[in-house]
N, C-alpha and C positions, 0 to 999 in steps of 0.2 A: 488329584490333578490329572487330566487325561494326557496321554503321551501322544506324540506326533502320529504314531501308527493308529491310534484310536480315533483321531479326529477325521471326519469326512473330508473329501477333496473340495477344492473351491467350486467346481462345477455343481456338485450336489448342494453346497451351501448357497450358492447364487440362486439355484432353482427354488430353494425354500424361501429365500429372501424376496425374490420377484413375485412368487405366488402369494406371499403374505400381504403384499401391498396391491395385489390385484393387477399387476403389470404383465408384460410379455417379454420373453427373452429377446435380446437384440444381438445381431451378429457382431457389431462393434463392441458391445459390452462384454460378450463372450471372449473376444480377442484380447480385450484390455485386461480382464480378470486373470487370464492365463499369463499374460506378459508381466503383470505385477507379481503374481505368484513366483514366476521364474526369476525375476529380479531379486526378490526377497531371498529366495533360495540360493542364488548364485553369487549375490553381492555385487552384481554389475548394475550400474545406474541405468535409469530408464526415463526417457521423455516421451510422453503420450499426448498426442493431439486428439481430443475427443469432442466432436461437435455437439452443439446444443441438442438435447434430446437423447443422447447416447446412454445416459444413466451412469456417468462416470463416478459419482459418489459411491454407489453400491459396488462398482467395479474395483475401486481401490480399498473400500472398507472391508469387504468380504475377505480377501486374502490377508489384510492387515489383522483383523480379528482372529482369523485362523492361526496366524503366526504367533500372536500374543498369547492365545490360549495354549497352543501346543508346546511353545517354548518358554512359557512363563516369562514373557518379555513385555515391554511397553513400546508402542508405536506412536510417534508424534505426527499429527496432521496439522499443517500450517496453512492458513489462508490469508488473503490480503484484506478482506472486508469483514466487518462485523456481521453483515447480512448472511454471509455464508457460514460463519461460525455459529450463528443462531440456528440456521437451517440444519446444520449437522447435529448440534446438541439438543435442539428442541424437537426435531422431527426425524431425521434420518437414523441417527444412532439408537434412539429409543425403540423405534419400530424394528430395526435390524436386530437388536439385542433380543427382543422378545421372540422374533422369528427363528433365531439361531439357537436359542437356549436348549430346545429338545435335542438337537443334533450334537451340541457341544458338551452337554452334561452340566452346564452351569450358565448363569446369566453373564454375558460379557459386560464389563464395566467401562465407563468413560467419564472424562472430566474436562473442564475448560480451564485454561490457565492464562493469565494476562500478567503484564508488568505490575510491580507493586503500586505504582501511582494510580492504578485503576481500582484499588480497594480503599475503603474507608479505614483510616488509622484511629483506633480508639484512644490511643495515648495522646495523639495530637488533638483529637476532638475534645477530650476532657482535661487537657493540660491547662496550666496557668497561662498568664499573659505572655510568658516567654515562649510559648508555642506558636504565637502568631507568626505568619510568614514574614512580616516586616513590623518593627516596633510601631510604625505609624498606623498600623491596622489593628492594634490591640483591641480597640473598641468593638471589633467585629465579634469578639467572643462574649460580649454582652448580648444575650438573645433578644433583648429589647431594643437593640440599636436601630435607629430609624434611618435606614438607607436600603437601597435595592440590594446591595451586596449583603448587608446584615440580614435582610429577610431571607435570602437564599441560604445563608449559614444557619439561621434559626430552623429553616425547613430541614436541613441536613441533620441537625441535632435531633429533630423529631423522628426523621427516617431511621436514624441509627438504632432506635429502640425497636423498630419493626423488622428491619432487614435481617435475613439469615445468612447472606453472602457478603454484604458490604460492597458488592460489585456496582460500579458507577452506571453501567449500562442497564441495570435493573431499575434505576431511578427515572420514572416517567411522570411528568416532563423532566428533562434534565436541568442542570444548572450551569452557569458560565464557568469557564476554567478558573477565573479569579476566585470564585467561591469554593470550587472543589479543592484548590491548592491549600485552603485553610484547614482541610480535614484529611489530607493525604500526605504521604512522604515518598520520596524516591528511595531506591535501594541504598543509596549513600547515606541518606538522612535517618534511616531505620536503626534503632538501638540494637535490634536483634532480639529474638524471642526470649533468650535466657536473661537478658538485662532489663527488658521492658516490663513495667509493672502490670501490664495487661497482656503480656505475651501469650498466655494460655488461650486467650479469646481472640487473638489476632486473625482477622479475616484473610489476609494474604497468606499467613502460615497455614491456615485451614485449607485454603485452596491448593497450596503446594503439597500438603500431606495427602489430600484426596487424589491429586494427580499422581503422586508416587505410588498409589495403590491401584491405579486404573490400567486397563488394557490399552485404551486409546486416549491420548491427551490431545485436545484441540487447542491450538494457540495461533498466534499471528506471526507474519514474516518479521516484524520488528523485534519481537522477543526471541525468535529463532536466531536473528542476527546477533542480538546482545549475548545470547548463550554461546554462540560461536566465537564472538570477539573476546569474551571475558575469560579470566583465569578460573573463576568459580562457576560451577554449573547452576543455571537458573531452572532449566528443565530437568525432569527425572531422567535417570540413566536410560538410554535408548540406543538401539542399533539401526533403526529404520525410520526414515522421515518421508512423509508424503507431502509434497508441496503443491497444493491446489492453487489455482489462479497464479500459476508460475510465471505468466507473462509480466507480472508486476514485481517479481522477486528483486530484480536489480535496483529498481527505484526505491523499494522499501528498505533494502539493506543500505543503500546509499544514504537514505534519510536517517537511519539509525546510527550511521557512522559519521554523520555531519556534526560538527561542533561550531559553537558561535560564542562571541565575546562582545559585551557592551559595557559602556561606562556604568550603566545602571546595575549590572551584575557585580561589578567591583564595589560600588557604593553599598549594595545590600550586604555583601560580605563584611565590609568595614563596620556597618551598623551592628551586625550580629556579633562581631568580635568585640565591639566597644564595651560590652558588659563583662567580658571575660579576660581581657588582656589590658596591659597598660595603655591608657588613652593615647599616648604619643605614638605608639606603634599602630594603633587602629587609625589614627588621623593620617599617618603616612600612607596607609593603604587607600583611604578615602581621597587623599590628594592625588594619588597615582591614577585613580579613576577619573578625576577631573581633568588631569593632564591628557589622558587618553581621549576624552571627549573633545578637547580643544584641537588635538592633532587630527582626529578623524573628521571633525567639522570642516577642516580646510582641504580635505582630500576628496576628489570626485568619486562617485560610485563606479564600480567596475572591477574587472579581474586584475590581480597584481601579478605581473611576470617577474618582478623583483620587489624586494621589501623596501618600501620608502624609508629613508634614513630617519625621519622624524618618528615614524611608526615603530621602527626598531627600538629607538630610545624609549618611547612611551611604554611599549610592551615589556621591555627589560625591567623598567621601574615597577610595573605592575607585578611581574613575576617575583622580583626580589621582595617587594612589600608583602606579598601574599606568603612567601616563604618565612618572613620574619614573624608574621602573625601566627603562622602554624607552629613555629618553633616555640613561641610564647605560650601557646595553648598546651604544649607538652604532650606526653603520652597518655595511655589509658590510666584512669584514676578510679578509686573507690569514692563514689559520691552518690548523693540522693538522686532518684530518678528524674526529678525536674531539672537538676543541674546537668545530669548526663544528657538529657534530651537537648537542652540549649547548646551544649558543647558539641554534640553530634551535628546539629544543624549548622553550626558555624564551620565545623570541619568540612562538611559537605560542600558549602559555598566556596570556601577557600580552595579546596582541592580542585573544584571545577574551574575556577578562575586560573589557578596556577597551571593546571594541565593544558588548558586551551592556550594560554599565553606561550607555554613551552612549545606546543605543537605549531603554533603560528610562526614562532621565531625559527624553528627548525625546518619549516617547510621548504625553505629556499637553499638548504645546504647543497643539494644536488643542482649543479649549474644547468643541466639539460632539462627544460620543463617537461619534455616528453617522458622522462624517467623519474620524475618526482612522484612521491606517494600522494600528495594532496594538491588540490587547487584552492587558492585563497582569493577571496574577493570581498569588497566592501559594498554593502547594500544599505538601502534605506527601508525603514519599517515604521508602522504606525499610521494613523489617519492624517489626512492633510491638515496642516496647521500644527501638528504635534509630531512631525517626523523625526526619527532619530537614526543614528548610524549604527550598523552592526557588522562586525567582522565574522566571516564564515570560512570554514575549512572543510572540504569534502574530498573523499578519495577519488583520485583520477580514474581508478578502476576498482571494482570489487571482485573481479574475477579471481585474483590471487587469494583473497580471503575465503571465497566460496570453495575454491579448489582445495585449499589446505585444511580449513576448519569444518567444512560440511562434507564435500565429496571424499575428502581424504580420511574421514573418520566414521562415516555412516553410509549405509546403503540408502540412496535417495531416488525417489520417483517424483518426477515433475510432470504436472498435467495442467491442461487448460484447453479451451476451445480454440485458442489462437497461439500456436507455437511455431508453425512453419511460415516463414516470411520469404517471399520470392520462391516458394516451392521447396524450401529446405529448412531444417532445424538449425543450420550452422550459424545463422545471424545471431540467434539468442544463445546458442552454445558458446560462442565466442565471448559474449558478455558474462556468461556463468563461469568462465575459466575452463571450459571443456574443449578438447581437441575436436577437429571435424569428425562427423559421424563415421562410423566404421564403413558403412556401405559406400559413402562418398569417396573416402580414401581408397578403398579397395577397387572401386570401379575405375578410378582414375589411374590405378596402377602405382600410386605413390606409397612409400612406406609411411607408417605412422610416425610423425615427426618427433614425438617424445614417448619412448617406451614406458616411462614412469607415469605418464598422464593417466587420469582416471578412465576406466573403461566404461563405455556407455553405448546405448543404442536408442534409436528413435523409431517410433511407431505412430502412424496416422491411422486411427480406426474409422475415420470417415464420419458420416452423419446420417441419421435416419431420414433426413430431408433430401428430396430430389431438387437440388437448387436450380437446375436448368429448366425444370418444368414449373417450379413454384415461384421463381423470382426473375426479375429483369434488372440488369445493371445498365443504367442509362448514363452515358457520358456526353455531356453537353459541349461537343467539340466546336460548335459554331459561336460559343460565347468568347469574349476576350479574356486573356489571362487576368486573374484577380489583381487589383491594384492596392495601393497603400491607403487610399482615401475612403475606405469603406466599400459597401456593396454598390456596384454600378447599377443604373436603372434596368439594364438588360437582365441582371441577376434577379432583381425584384420581380420583373415580369415573368421570368421563368418559374420562380417559386410560386407566384400567384396562379399561373396556369396549371401547375401540377396539383396544387391544393384544390382548385376549382374542379379539376377532373376527378380527383379522389373524393370530393365531398367532405373535406376535412381530413381526418384519419392520418395526419402527417406529423412525423417527428423531425424537427429541424435541428441538425447538429452543426453548430458553428464553431469556427476556430477561435473566436474571441467573444467575450461578453458584449463588447461594443457592437459587433456585427449582429448578434442575436437581438439586441435592443433596437438597433436601426431597422432590422427587418420587421420586428413586432410593431414599431411605431408607424412604419410606412404602410403596412398591410392591414392593420386592424380595421381601419375605416373602409378599406378597399374590398375586403372579403366579407361574406355573409356567414362565416362560421366563427365560433369562439376561438380565440387565439391566446394561449397562455405563454408567459415568458418566465424563465428561471429567475428567481429573485422576487417574483410577485408574492410568493408564499414559500413555505418550506418545500424542498424538492419532493419529499415523500408525498405530501398532500397534492402537489401539482400533478405528479405521475398518477395518483389515484383518480383525480378528476379527469385526466386525459384518458385513462383506461375505461372509465365508466360511461363516457359520452363519445360515441363514434364520430361525431361531427367536429370534435375539438381537436385543435392542433397545439403542439407544445414545442417551443423553441428554447434552446439552451446551449450550454457549452460543456466543458470537459466531463463533469460527473455523469452527464446524460449519455456520453459516448459508451460508457461501460456499465452503467447502473440501471438501465431500464429493461424490464421484462414484462412486456404487454402482449401476450398471445391473443389471437382473435381479431375480429373486424375493426377494432379501434385503431389499429396500426396497419396501414397498407402501403405507406410511402415513407421512406427515409431520405431526407435531403441533406447532403453534405456540401457546404458552401465552398470549401477549398481544401487542398491537401494540408493536413494538420502538421506541418513541419514545426519543430520547436523554434522559439524566438531566436533569431541570429545573435542577439546580444546576451543570451543566457551564458553566464561565465563557465559553467560546468560543461555545457554542450560544446562551446567553442574550444575549450581546452582539450576535451576528448577528441574532437575532430582534428585538431592540430597534432595531437599525439599520434593518431592513426596515420595521418599524412606523413609524419616524420619517419614512421616505420615502413614507408613504401606502400601503404594501403590507400584506400579511398575514404577519407574521413567523412565526406558528405554522405556517402552510401552507408558506411558502417554505423554512423551515429544518427544523422538527421533523417535519412530515408528509412532507416530501420524503425525509428521512433514513429514516423508518419505511417509506415506500413502496418505497424501494430495497432495504432489507433483507427486506421481505416478499416482493418479487419474487425476490430471490436465494434465500430460504428455500424458497419454493414451487417453485423451479427444481430443487431436489434430487430431486423425485419422478420425473420422466421424463428418463432419461439414455440410453435406448436406444429404438429404434422399437417394440419389443415390450413395453415397460413399461406397467403399469397400476397405478392406485392412487388414494389419497385424500390431499388436503391438508386437515387439520382445523385451523381457527382457533378457539380457545376464547373469545377476547375478543369479546363481543357488540357492542362499540362499532363494529366494522367494518360492522355492519348498521344501527345506530341513530344514530350521531353524524353531524353534518353533513359532516365530512371523510371519512366512510366511502366515499362514491362515488369520491373521488379515489384512495383506497387500493385499492378493488376494481378500478378501471380500470387499475391498475398491474400486476395479476396476470395470469397466462396465462388464456386464455378457457376454463377448465374448466366443465363442467356443475355448476351450483350448487344446493345444497339446505340446508335447516336441519332436516331430519328425521333424527334419530339412528338410527332403525330402518333406514331405507333405506341409510344409510352402513354400518352394521354388517353388514347382509345382503350388501352389495356386497363387503365385505372377506372375509366367510366364503366367498363364491363364488370369489374370487381365491385364497384359501388352498387350497380343494379342487382348483382347476384347475392349481395350480403343481406 
């Protein structure tokens, strides 16, 4: 094992890495690799904004691998999307490991690790009828069952004999969640490798074992959050975390920490227990679920500032009935594997129902909503005609969790192309539970408010793109503010004019699916170029068609704001219909804004404007994906120029040359069209 003194420095390693892929050193990449090295060495956290084209993956992987090899340690790299996980594991890390092997004296190793639900469970796959997710679905385990779901499950049985990893993402094409649930288990439902009859062959355990031996472990933000929240470690022991796509960290952690309760969950737990406890006790749990359904049906959807009396009663009955069932099941027993599996599944359902009911009942113990841990709301889910009510609880803030369980225990590097909002890291730092950046506090002459707060610094390494020469930001000031009744005719005229000038080549980013469909229907017959709309086909195939035909336009909503990477002439115009504020009736957004206001802050700027700035920056970032790209980002919402918060939003965008003259913009698009 090489010592730290024997391992070359990060500059030499980066040079070898860049040379091996036929690339060129970049100033921003050099700055980032040194900053990450320093953070790992000093233990001080780091936030790095690295624009598209910087080569940030190499810039954090090189010092991470060096640290892992020199110190015999593991580094965890967490991403928000499957696409980036696959890029790291299938492309970046294999090439980098090969390039660095001669300098490091051995081949660096890496692995990917996901939550247990993402792996095939052989015990559940080959179990008896008691393994079915629900007794009503037992027939699914007959491979000849004649149903769409049954055909999917049959295919999973066939795939099980071929797969080496059991990883759901390697099954192409995929299967619906309803089918995958029949062959997978959650961590709670798992018997454990020691008790499972096929524990030695468990795919999830093999993945964990491989991760435990790896220098670099690639995972996702949700599993990172689960590891931080839980008492038992899910990830291998590690002292350094790299959080890529860090702009999504808060939302992903919030999602992982959100709990829900439905009457259907209570009913499923009762049915599972019906085989294992006295029927009277199981019936009591089933009846408590029916009572909860009746109470929720009479209550309107929305956030709860106080716990309705009827709901408190129904939840208390559910809690007590679940506790009775669990007591009847008793403690650990020596039993056959099939019996142990059925019992474990029952316990998992009971514990989930019980814990969520207790969490909901306790959410209102603090009288001041701004100081509560959770926000509780009642929502509707399911297709029209079959809507059902669901109670949800989500953390009012995840900053405390991240501060204590992530930053308080591990050196963390956060990076993304979009981290500075309004020209500062502080908007996102506040959400992460970090104090204002050192430079900001020191320049203001203020003492750091909390001497025990995590120490961190921010670095913007810029972008290889010359935004002012390569792109135009067009703000359509002459248009009216957007209304609630869909796109005004003037907006449709503006969109049509831009597309005609560009000759297609346009990505339309809309704040709602309704607006995207309205624009598509209104403009398809009016324009002479192909116009695709999200939902016409899979998003992946639509983006592929858009990239392959320069005359094609693509309209869509949220996933396109962050998920489109189309360099070259197929994309020369990005249109944003309105500032993407979150829905004002979103219960979590409303509660967070109200809490910020109660602390003397500006809730709208802290929550809604920050959300909008992040999405705007991500959307505008779709334009320049290669160093030769040129084009226009057109924001049709005039409030970005006229409203008081407009300056904050504009400061969050790349430094394009800005104009409000539509003729200049259309002329520039026509020139680009002729030159392509």
